[in-house]
N, C-alpha and C positions, 0 to 999 in steps of 0.2 A: 340334333335335339329329336330326340325318339317322340312320336307320337303319342305313344300310349307305353305300358310297362309290359305289354305280350310281346312275344316276337312273331315275326311273319311266320317264320317256318322254323324248324329245327331237323338237322339231318347227321346222320352218324355212319360212321363206318368204324368197326372195332370198338376202341375206347376213345376217337377223337370225334368231336362233336362241330358242328358249323351251327349256328343259330342267326339266322337273315332277322334283321331289323329294316322297318319300316321309318325313312326321318321324312323330316321337311323343313329345305331352306329357302332363303330368296328367290331361287331358281325354279322351286316346286320339290316335289317327293321324290325319294330315291331309296334304293336299298342298301346297305352295309352288311357287312359280314364278322361276327367274332367267332374265331377257334379257340376250344378248349380241350384239354385231357384231365377228367377226375384221379386223385390220389390222395392216400392217406396221409395225413399230417401226424407228427410223432405222438400225437395223445389219443389217435384212431379216427379221427372225426376226417369226412369227406373234404375233399377243397379242389377247387377246378383249377387248373397251371395252365400256363399260357407260352410254354417252353415244350417244346418236342425233339426228343433222342431219336437217335439214328432209327431204331423199330417203330417209331409214330408215322417217320416221312411219307412212307406206300401210302398208311390210312388217310394221312393229313393231303396227299396229293388227290386222293380220290374222292374225299368230302369236298374239297376248295373246286374240282371240277364240278362236280353235282351242285354245289350251290352257285357254281357260275350258271350252268344250266337253267335253273330254278329262276334265279333272278331276271337273267333273258327273256325267259318265257312269260314272265308275271312282270315283267317292264312297265313302269308307271308313264300314262301319256302324259305331257305338258303340254 
């Protein structure tokens, strides 16, 4: 469950975005990450997708590594 609606951090590489959220569980606070890719739907409105094509994967790897490093550096002490 998120502690608030604002992300702890947002990282980008090309079109790929990693959003890092601070959460709280019975064992204490922790971070989690969601990944997304913006696209325009059939009406021209911008949406965020969660599937990635071949051309997205290198950026996804980079932003995932960056998110891992950020989360490790900001690990919440229990």
